[in-house]
Phi, psi and omega in degrees: 000161179177180177230132184223157176228116182244134178203146175049045180204165177278119179223111178202146179227128179255124186289352178256356183247008181260150185278342182294149180223136178077018179268151173239127183248127173243125181225125188243129183278123176266329182193167183070211181208138174237186179209153175216137172255127176238109187065236181264359182255138178244136183236139172274140183243106180258177179308131179091002180245145182227161171238154179227114182223165177241160177244132356275154171194165184279084177212162177206122178244147192197167173273112184287160183299329184270013180246131179284332180196166176218115178250132185204163168244152181216159176213131179244127179231160180211166182118169183297321179295320179298316180293323179300311182286332174301312181293321178298314182292312184289327178292329182264330187233354179089179181272338179255122187238145176250128180218144174280160180296338181265006181289158182307308184299319183288317177299325179295318178298314179297321177300315181293321178299316178297318182294318180295322180292331184269314184236351178075182175259120188281324181200176185295335178296321176300311182300317179296319180296318180296317181295314181295318181295327176297315178299320179293324177297320179297314180297317179299317183293308187283328182269340183235298186302312183297317180292323178298320179298323181289333183276341185294136171301153184304317182298320180284322177300320178297319180292317179298314179298320179298316179298314184291333180271338187234022182299338181286345184269171181277077184280145174239164177300322181297320180293326178288317179300318181303322180296326184287331183081007181258168172289158183300317182294311181296319180298313183300318180293315183291321179298311182295324180294322185264327182261343179065036177199161170281158179303320182289322176294322178295317177300318180299316180297319178299315181295316180294320178302314180292327181294333180298319178294316183293328181293343177283345179270095187298340180287345179270133175283164178299323178299317180293321177296316180303312182291329181291337180249015170102006179259142186282340179207162185290328182296314180292320177302316180298319179297315180294314182301314180294327178293332180273312188253354180067017171221157177279162176304321180294318178295319179297316182294321189266342184275130178286347183277350179254112178279123178303138179236155184276326185216130179274139172257094187253138176273000000 
């Protein structure tokens, strides 16, 4: 896996001329533009678009002549499970995928890149766990998260988007309700029916999820992490965090028994 920036150079990979066998490649565009030919079809790859291909196969991805640069992250996995999920994903969603920068799979890649840069991969079990969890993030996103977003009523989708974009701020229930355009009573019922959570519990989960990434940055104090995710002080943040994960932020940061995760699966 890695992150690269290509510009003013020859960059191309042909899926029939590489020696690897049984590999699955996921590559996500962060900026600029790339291109990929799969069989007889050629696709432009802009920010927010990814491709999923296997080796060997008839494809070729490259920096096109009309692009000044191509910035991307990529992840290559292999094994029977990787091929199984590759076929499941491509048969249902195709080889060209659209994902937001905040989606589970992309955040997971950034999380792993940060982790590898700080502590590295200790053994093959770590590598296998990271690869498998990436595949699970992809399945979770495309089979659940994406569909859930499509099912949300417009008023609730607006509120969810508002929470996810402004979780760092001092949000109140009233400010969230105002975005929806509904009455407080109607909003609370509809939100719980479609999101399966109260608005404040959903906000809490978003904040705690983001705090997990920040807690890996040892240069940040607990107070700084708290303020970065919308809490006015470390004491209240610690109380909320412990209520969700049953450990304090400091215990989570310092204990080797807790593996940092990118996204919580909370009931």
